[in-house]
DSSP file (Angstrom, degrees, kcal/mol; ACC not computed):
  #  RESIDUE AA STRUCTURE BP1 BP2  ACC     N-H-->O    O-->H-N    N-H-->O    O-->H-N    TCO  KAPPA ALPHA  PHI   PSI    X-CA   Y-CA   Z-CA
    1    1 A M              0   0    0      0, 0.0     2,-0.3     0, 0.0     9,-0.1   0.000 360.0 360.0 360.0 145.1  -68.0  351.5 -112.6
    2    2 A K  E     -A   11   0A   0      9,-3.1     9,-3.3     7,-0.0     2,-0.4  -0.912 360.0-118.2-130.0 163.7  -67.8  349.8 -116.0
    3    3 A N  E     -A   10   0A   0     -2,-0.3     7,-0.2     7,-0.2     6,-0.1  -0.848  23.4-125.1-103.2 134.4  -66.1  350.8 -119.3
    4    4 A C     >  -     0   0    0      5,-2.4     4,-1.9    -2,-0.4     5,-0.0  -0.663  12.3-148.1 -77.9 128.7  -68.2  351.3 -122.5
    5    5 A P  T  4 S+     0   0    0      0, 0.0    -1,-0.1     0, 0.0    -2,-0.0   0.697  94.8  51.7 -72.4 -12.6  -66.7  349.0 -125.2
    6    6 A N  T  4 S+     0   0    0      3,-0.1    24,-0.0     1,-0.1    -3,-0.0   0.939 131.2   5.9 -83.0 -52.5  -67.8  351.6 -127.8
    7    7 A C  T  4 S-     0   0    0      2,-0.1    -1,-0.1    16,-0.0    -4,-0.0   0.496  90.2-125.1-114.0 -12.9  -66.4  354.9 -126.5
    8    8 A K     <  +     0   0    0     -4,-1.9     2,-0.1     1,-0.2     0, 0.0   0.645  57.9 149.7  72.9  15.4  -64.3  353.7 -123.4
    9    9 A S        -     0   0    0     -6,-0.1    -5,-2.4     1,-0.1     2,-0.5  -0.458  52.9-111.2 -83.0 155.6  -66.2  356.1 -121.1
   10   10 A E  E     -A    3   0A   0     -7,-0.2    -7,-0.2    -2,-0.1    -1,-0.1  -0.738  39.2-176.1 -83.9 127.3  -66.7  355.1 -117.4
   11   11 A V  E     -A    2   0A   0     -9,-3.3    -9,-3.1    -2,-0.5     7,-0.1  -0.989  33.0-104.4-128.5 132.2  -70.4  354.3 -116.6
   12   12 A P    >   -     0   0    0      0, 0.0     3,-2.1     0, 0.0    -9,-0.0  -0.179  31.7-122.2 -53.3 140.2  -71.9  353.5 -113.3
   13   13 A K  T 3  S+     0   0    0      1,-0.3    -2,-0.0     3,-0.0     0, 0.0   0.772 109.3  65.2 -62.6 -20.3  -72.7  349.7 -113.1
   14   14 A E  T 3  S+     0   0    0      2,-0.0    -1,-0.3     0, 0.0     2,-0.2   0.740  87.0  89.7 -65.0 -27.1  -76.3  350.5 -112.4
   15   15 A Y    <   -     0   0    0     -3,-2.1     3,-0.1     1,-0.1    -4,-0.1  -0.557  54.3-168.1 -85.2 136.9  -76.8  352.1 -115.9
   16   16 A D  S    S+     0   0    0     -2,-0.2     9,-3.2     1,-0.1    10,-0.5   0.627  76.1  49.8 -94.5 -16.6  -77.8  350.0 -118.9
   17   17 A I  B    S-B   24   0B   0      7,-0.2     7,-0.2     8,-0.1     2,-0.2  -0.981  83.7-120.3-127.5 133.2  -77.0  352.7 -121.4
   18   18 A C     >  -     0   0    0      5,-2.3     4,-1.4    -2,-0.4    -7,-0.1  -0.492  15.2-149.7 -68.8 134.0  -73.7  354.9 -121.8
   19   19 A W  T  4 S+     0   0    0     -2,-0.2    -1,-0.1     1,-0.2    -8,-0.0   0.532  90.1  55.9 -84.4  -5.0  -74.5  358.4 -121.5
   20   20 A N  T  4 S+     0   0    0      3,-0.1    -1,-0.2   -11,-0.0    -2,-0.0   0.872 129.5   4.7 -88.0 -46.0  -71.7  359.4 -123.8
   21   21 A C  T  4 S-     0   0    0      2,-0.1    -2,-0.1   -12,-0.0    10,-0.0   0.482  94.3-115.4-124.6  -2.3  -72.5  357.5 -127.0
   22   22 A N     <  +     0   0    0     -4,-1.4     9,-3.0     1,-0.2     2,-0.4   0.766  51.8 167.8  73.2  30.3  -75.9  355.8 -126.1
   23   23 A Y  E     - C   0  30B   0      7,-0.3    -5,-2.3     5,-0.1     2,-0.7  -0.634  30.8-137.5 -80.2 127.5  -74.4  352.1 -126.2
   24   24 A D  E  >> -BC  17  29B   0      5,-4.0     4,-1.6    -2,-0.4     5,-1.1  -0.807  11.3-162.8 -86.5 115.0  -76.9  349.6 -124.8
   25   25 A F  T  45S+     0   0    0     -9,-3.2    -1,-0.2    -2,-0.7    -8,-0.1   0.787  87.9  48.7 -72.1 -27.3  -75.0  347.2 -122.6
   26   26 A I  T  45S+     0   0    0    -10,-0.5    -1,-0.2     1,-0.2    -9,-0.1   0.959 121.8  32.1 -75.7 -51.7  -77.9  344.6 -122.6
   27   27 A N  T  45S-     0   0    0      2,-0.2    -2,-0.2     1,-0.0    -1,-0.2   0.602 100.8-132.6 -84.3 -13.4  -78.5  344.6 -126.4
   28   28 A K  T  <5 +     0   0    0     -4,-1.6     2,-0.3     1,-0.2    -3,-0.2   0.881  68.9  96.6  70.1  39.4  -75.0  345.2 -127.1
   29   29 A K  E   <S-C   24   0B   0     -5,-1.1    -5,-4.0    -7,-0.1     2,-0.4  -0.947  81.6 -90.3-155.0 169.5  -75.7  348.0 -129.8
   30   30 A I  E     -C   23   0B   0     -2,-0.3     2,-0.4    -7,-0.3    -7,-0.3  -0.730  41.4-134.9 -92.7 134.0  -75.9  351.8 -130.0
   31   31 A V        -     0   0    0     -9,-3.0     2,-0.4    -2,-0.4    -1,-0.0  -0.737  14.1-138.8 -90.5 130.3  -79.4  353.1 -129.2
   32   32 A Q        -     0   0    0     -2,-0.4     2,-0.5     0, 0.0   -10,-0.0  -0.820   6.9-148.2 -90.2 130.4  -80.7  355.8 -131.7
   33   33 A I        -     0   0    0     -2,-0.4     2,-0.3    13,-0.1    13,-0.1  -0.877  17.9-144.3-103.8 133.2  -82.6  358.7 -130.1
   34   34 A K  E     -D   45   0C   0     11,-0.8    11,-2.5    -2,-0.5     2,-0.5  -0.680   3.8-138.3 -94.2 144.3  -85.3  359.9 -132.7
   35   35 A I  E     -D   44   0C   0     -2,-0.3     2,-0.3     9,-0.2     9,-0.2  -0.936  24.8-169.8-105.0 131.8  -86.1  363.6 -132.9
   36   36 A L  E     -D   43   0C   0      7,-3.2     7,-2.3    -2,-0.5     2,-0.4  -0.808  11.5-140.8-114.3 157.0  -89.7  364.3 -133.3
   37   37 A Q  E     +D   42   0C   0     -2,-0.3     2,-0.4     5,-0.2     5,-0.2  -0.987  20.1 169.9-124.2 132.3  -91.7  367.4 -134.1
   38   38 A D  E >  S-D   41   0C   0      3,-2.6     3,-1.3    -2,-0.4    -2,-0.0  -0.971  75.1 -13.7-137.4 121.0  -94.9  368.6 -132.7
   39   39 A D  T 3  S-     0   0    0     -2,-0.4     3,-0.1     1,-0.2    -1,-0.1   0.867 128.6 -53.8  54.1  38.9  -96.4  372.1 -133.3
   40   40 A K  T 3  S+     0   0    0      1,-0.3     2,-0.4     0, 0.0    -1,-0.2   0.647 117.3 117.1  72.4  18.4  -93.0  373.3 -134.7
   41   41 A K  E <   -D   38   0C   0     -3,-1.3    -3,-2.6     2,-0.0     2,-0.4  -0.946  56.4-141.6-113.9 136.0  -91.3  372.1 -131.5
   42   42 A E  E     +D   37   0C   0     -2,-0.4     2,-0.3    -5,-0.2    -5,-0.2  -0.779  26.7 162.1 -94.8 144.9  -88.7  369.4 -131.5
   43   43 A Y  E     -D   36   0C   0     -7,-2.3    -7,-3.2    -2,-0.4     2,-0.2  -0.978  35.2-101.4-153.5 164.6  -88.3  366.8 -128.8
   44   44 A R  E     -D   35   0C   0     -2,-0.3     2,-0.8    -9,-0.2    -9,-0.2  -0.583  20.4-132.0 -90.8 149.4  -86.7  363.4 -128.3
   45   45 A S  E     +D   34   0C   0    -11,-2.5   -11,-0.8    -2,-0.2     2,-0.4  -0.883  39.3 169.6 -94.9 106.8  -88.4  360.1 -128.4
   46   46 A I        -     0   0    0     -2,-0.8     9,-3.1     9,-0.3     2,-0.2  -0.969  26.2-138.7-122.7 132.8  -87.2  358.2 -125.2
   47   47 A N  B     -E   54   0D   0     -2,-0.4     2,-0.1     7,-0.3    43,-0.1  -0.606  31.5-101.1 -91.4 151.4  -88.4  355.0 -123.8
   48   48 A C     >  -     0   0    0      5,-2.4     4,-1.4    -2,-0.2    -1,-0.1  -0.386  22.1-141.3 -61.0 136.8  -88.9  354.5 -120.0
   49   49 A L  T  4 S+     0   0    0      2,-0.2    -1,-0.1     1,-0.1    -2,-0.0   0.729 100.9  44.0 -80.3 -14.4  -85.9  352.6 -118.5
   50   50 A R  T  4 S+     0   0    0      3,-0.1    -1,-0.1     1,-0.1    -2,-0.0   0.882 130.6  16.7 -91.5 -42.2  -88.4  350.7 -116.3
   51   51 A C  T  4 S-     0   0    0      2,-0.2    -2,-0.2     0, 0.0    -1,-0.1   0.480  88.4-131.7-110.6  -2.6  -91.3  349.9 -118.6
   52   52 A D     <  +     0   0    0     -4,-1.4    -3,-0.1     1,-0.2    -5,-0.1   0.781  64.1 126.2  45.7  40.6  -89.8  350.4 -122.1
   53   53 A V  S    S-     0   0    0     -7,-0.1    -5,-2.4     1,-0.0    -1,-0.2  -0.916  71.7 -86.9-115.3 148.4  -92.7  352.5 -123.3
   54   54 A P  B     -E   47   0D   0      0, 0.0    -7,-0.3     0, 0.0     2,-0.2  -0.264  42.6-124.5 -59.5 139.4  -92.2  356.0 -124.9
   55   55 A L        -     0   0    0     -9,-3.1     2,-0.4    35,-0.1    -9,-0.3  -0.562  23.8-118.0 -79.0 146.0  -92.1  358.9 -122.4
   56   56 A K  E     -F   89   0E   0     33,-3.6    33,-2.0    -2,-0.2     2,-0.5  -0.707  21.0-129.2 -82.9 130.9  -94.6  361.7 -122.9
   57   57 A F  E     +F   88   0E   0     -2,-0.4    31,-0.2    31,-0.2     3,-0.1  -0.697  27.8 176.7 -81.5 129.2  -93.2  365.0 -123.5
   58   58 A K  E     -     0   0E   0     29,-3.0     2,-0.2    -2,-0.5    30,-0.1   0.447  45.7 -97.6-110.1  -1.4  -94.7  367.6 -121.2
   59   59 A G  E     -F   87   0E   0     28,-0.7    28,-2.4     2,-0.0     2,-0.4  -0.489  43.7 -57.0 118.7 173.4  -92.8  370.7 -122.1
   60   60 A A  E     -F   86   0E   0     26,-0.2     2,-0.4    -2,-0.2    26,-0.2  -0.832  50.1-168.0 -98.7 131.9  -89.9  372.8 -121.1
   61   61 A F  E     -F   85   0E   0     24,-3.0    24,-3.1    -2,-0.4     2,-0.4  -0.906  12.8-140.9-123.0 146.6  -89.9  374.2 -117.4
   62   62 A R  E     -F   84   0E   0     -2,-0.4     2,-0.3    22,-0.2    22,-0.2  -0.918  18.2-174.7-108.4 137.2  -87.9  376.7 -115.8
   63   63 A F  E     -F   83   0E   0     20,-2.7    20,-2.9    -2,-0.4     2,-0.3  -0.894   3.8-163.2-125.0 150.7  -86.7  376.4 -112.3
   64   64 A H  E     -F   82   0E   0     -2,-0.3     2,-0.4    18,-0.2    18,-0.2  -0.897  16.6-125.7-132.7 162.0  -84.7  378.9 -110.1
   65   65 A E        +     0   0    0     16,-1.8     2,-0.2    -2,-0.3    16,-0.1  -0.844  68.6  33.3-103.7 144.8  -82.7  378.8 -106.9
   66   66 A G  S    S-     0   0    0     -2,-0.4     2,-0.3    14,-0.1    -2,-0.1  -0.506  75.5 -89.4 111.4-179.6  -83.5  381.2 -104.0
   67   67 A T        -     0   0    0     -2,-0.2    -2,-0.1     1,-0.1     0, 0.0  -0.852  48.8 -72.7-128.7 165.1  -86.5  382.7 -102.5
   68   68 A K        -     0   0    0     -2,-0.3     2,-0.8     1,-0.1     6,-0.1  -0.233  44.2-128.9 -57.0 152.2  -88.6  385.9 -102.9
   69   69 A W    >   -     0   0    0      4,-0.9     3,-2.1     1,-0.2     4,-0.4  -0.581  37.0-109.6-108.7  61.2  -86.7  389.0 -101.6
   70   70 A G  G >  S+     0   0    0     -2,-0.8     3,-0.7     1,-0.3    -1,-0.2  -0.188  99.5   7.5  55.6-118.5  -89.4  390.6  -99.2
   71   71 A I  G 3  S+     0   0    0      1,-0.2    -1,-0.3    -3,-0.1     3,-0.1   0.771 124.6  65.4 -73.1 -23.9  -90.7  393.8 -100.7
   72   72 A L  G X  S+     0   0    0     -3,-2.1     3,-1.9     1,-0.2    -1,-0.2   0.833  79.5 172.6 -65.4 -30.7  -88.8  393.3 -104.0
   73   73 A G  G X   -     0   0    0     -3,-0.7     3,-1.2    -4,-0.4    -4,-0.9  -0.387  67.0  -0.5  61.2-123.9  -91.1  390.2 -104.6
   74   74 A D  G >  S+     0   0    0      1,-0.3     3,-1.3    -2,-0.2     4,-0.3   0.728 121.8  76.6 -76.1 -21.7  -90.6  388.7 -108.1
   75   75 A L  G X  S+     0   0    0     -3,-1.9     3,-1.1     1,-0.3    -1,-0.3   0.783  86.8  62.9 -63.2 -23.3  -88.0  391.4 -109.0
   76   76 A G  G X  S+     0   0    0     -3,-1.2     3,-1.7     1,-0.3    -1,-0.3   0.757  86.7  70.3 -66.8 -26.2  -85.6  389.4 -106.8
   77   77 A H  G X  S+     0   0    0     -3,-1.3     3,-1.2    -4,-0.3    -1,-0.3   0.656  79.9  75.3 -69.0 -15.4  -85.8  386.5 -109.1
   78   78 A L  G <  S+     0   0    0     -3,-1.1    -1,-0.3    -4,-0.3    -2,-0.2   0.731  97.4  49.0 -63.9 -23.2  -83.9  388.5 -111.7
   79   79 A F  G <  S+     0   0    0     -3,-1.7     2,-0.3    -4,-0.2    -1,-0.2   0.260  95.8  95.2-107.9  10.1  -80.7  387.9 -109.6
   80   80 A T  S <  S-     0   0    0     -3,-1.2     2,-0.2    -4,-0.1   -14,-0.1  -0.757  84.6 -98.2-101.9 152.9  -81.2  384.0 -109.1
   81   81 A N        -     0   0    0     -2,-0.3   -16,-1.8   -16,-0.1     2,-0.4  -0.465  41.7-166.1 -62.7 125.0  -79.9  381.1 -111.0
   82   82 A R  E     -F   64   0E   0    -18,-0.2     2,-0.3    -2,-0.2   -18,-0.2  -0.973   5.7-175.0-125.8 137.3  -82.5  379.9 -113.6
   83   83 A E  E     -F   63   0E   0    -20,-2.9   -20,-2.7    -2,-0.4     2,-0.4  -0.937  12.7-148.3-124.8 146.7  -82.2  376.6 -115.3
   84   84 A S  E     +F   62   0E   0     -2,-0.3     2,-0.3   -22,-0.2   -22,-0.2  -0.961  21.1 171.7-117.3 134.9  -84.5  375.2 -118.1
   85   85 A F  E     -F   61   0E   0    -24,-3.1   -24,-3.0    -2,-0.4     2,-0.3  -0.994  31.1-121.2-135.4 148.7  -85.2  371.3 -118.4
   86   86 A E  E     -FG  60  99E   0     13,-2.7    13,-2.0    -2,-0.3     2,-0.5  -0.702  28.4-141.4 -81.5 144.4  -87.6  369.3 -120.6
   87   87 A L  E     -FG  59  98E   0    -28,-2.4   -29,-3.0    -2,-0.3   -28,-0.7  -0.896  18.4-177.1-114.6 131.7  -89.9  367.1 -118.6
   88   88 A Y  E     -FG  57  97E   0      9,-2.9     9,-3.2    -2,-0.5     2,-0.4  -0.993   6.1-163.6-127.1 141.6  -90.9  363.7 -119.7
   89   89 A I  E     -FG  56  96E   0    -33,-2.0   -33,-3.6    -2,-0.4     7,-0.2  -0.952  19.9-128.6-127.3 136.9  -93.5  361.5 -117.8
   90   90 A C     >  -     0   0    0      5,-2.6     4,-1.9    -2,-0.4   -35,-0.1  -0.753  11.2-149.4 -85.4 121.0  -94.0  357.6 -118.3
   91   91 A P  T  4 S+     0   0    0      0, 0.0    -1,-0.1     0, 0.0   -36,-0.1   0.780  93.0  43.8 -59.8 -22.9  -97.7  356.8 -119.0
   92   92 A E  T  4 S+     0   0    0    -39,-0.1    -2,-0.0     1,-0.1    -3,-0.0   0.950 130.6  13.8 -93.6 -52.5  -97.3  353.4 -117.3
   93   93 A C  T  4 S-     0   0    0      2,-0.1    -1,-0.1     0, 0.0    -3,-0.0   0.406  91.6-126.6-110.8  -1.5  -95.3  353.8 -114.1
   94   94 A N     <  +     0   0    0     -4,-1.9     2,-0.1     1,-0.2     0, 0.0   0.742  48.4 163.5  60.7  24.0  -95.5  357.7 -113.8
   95   95 A K        -     0   0    0      1,-0.0    -5,-2.6    -6,-0.0     2,-0.4  -0.526  30.6-139.5 -76.2 151.4  -91.7  358.1 -113.5
   96   96 A V  E     -G   89   0E   0     -7,-0.2     2,-0.4    -2,-0.1    -7,-0.2  -0.923  18.1-169.8-114.6 127.3  -90.6  361.6 -114.2
   97   97 A E  E     -G   88   0E   0     -9,-3.2    -9,-2.9    -2,-0.4     2,-0.4  -0.976   5.7-160.1-122.8 138.2  -87.4  362.4 -116.3
   98   98 A F  E     -G   87   0E   0     -2,-0.4     2,-0.3   -11,-0.2   -11,-0.2  -0.954  12.8-178.7-109.0 135.7  -85.7  365.7 -116.7
   99   99 A F  E     -G   86   0E   0    -13,-2.0   -13,-2.7    -2,-0.4     3,-0.1  -0.942  35.9 -97.9-129.7 151.2  -83.3  366.5 -119.6
  100  100 A A        -     0   0    0     -2,-0.3   -15,-0.2   -15,-0.2    -1,-0.0  -0.344  63.1 -82.2 -59.7 150.3  -81.2  369.4 -120.6
  101  101 A P        -     0   0    0      0, 0.0     2,-0.4     0, 0.0    -1,-0.1  -0.253  45.5-115.9 -58.4 138.3  -83.0  371.4 -123.3
  102  102 A F              0   0    0    -60,-0.2   -60,-0.1     1,-0.1   -17,-0.0  -0.608 360.0 360.0 -76.2 131.6  -82.7  370.1 -126.8
  103  103 A I              0   0    0     -2,-0.4    -1,-0.1     0, 0.0     0, 0.0   0.426 360.0 360.0-120.6 360.0  -80.9  372.5 -129.1
């Protein structure tokens, strides 16, 4: 673990950016995340950590835990935990990133 010089948070040594304040350890500055709009939907402009090219926003996807409940079928999904994530894909290396929904 290393400490962020900006916000003093502990960050794993493998990470190049502080997840609390977006401080970039390599360039020694805070990285700004741009908010973009496309068809009245807002999404983040995020660069791939491997290729440093902008990730493509592919939409918000909902995932759930559990399986279908026999004869109840999809009705059983009402009682499972559901989470929603934004999906981004790198056009160069095809890396997939999931983020909590932008609010």
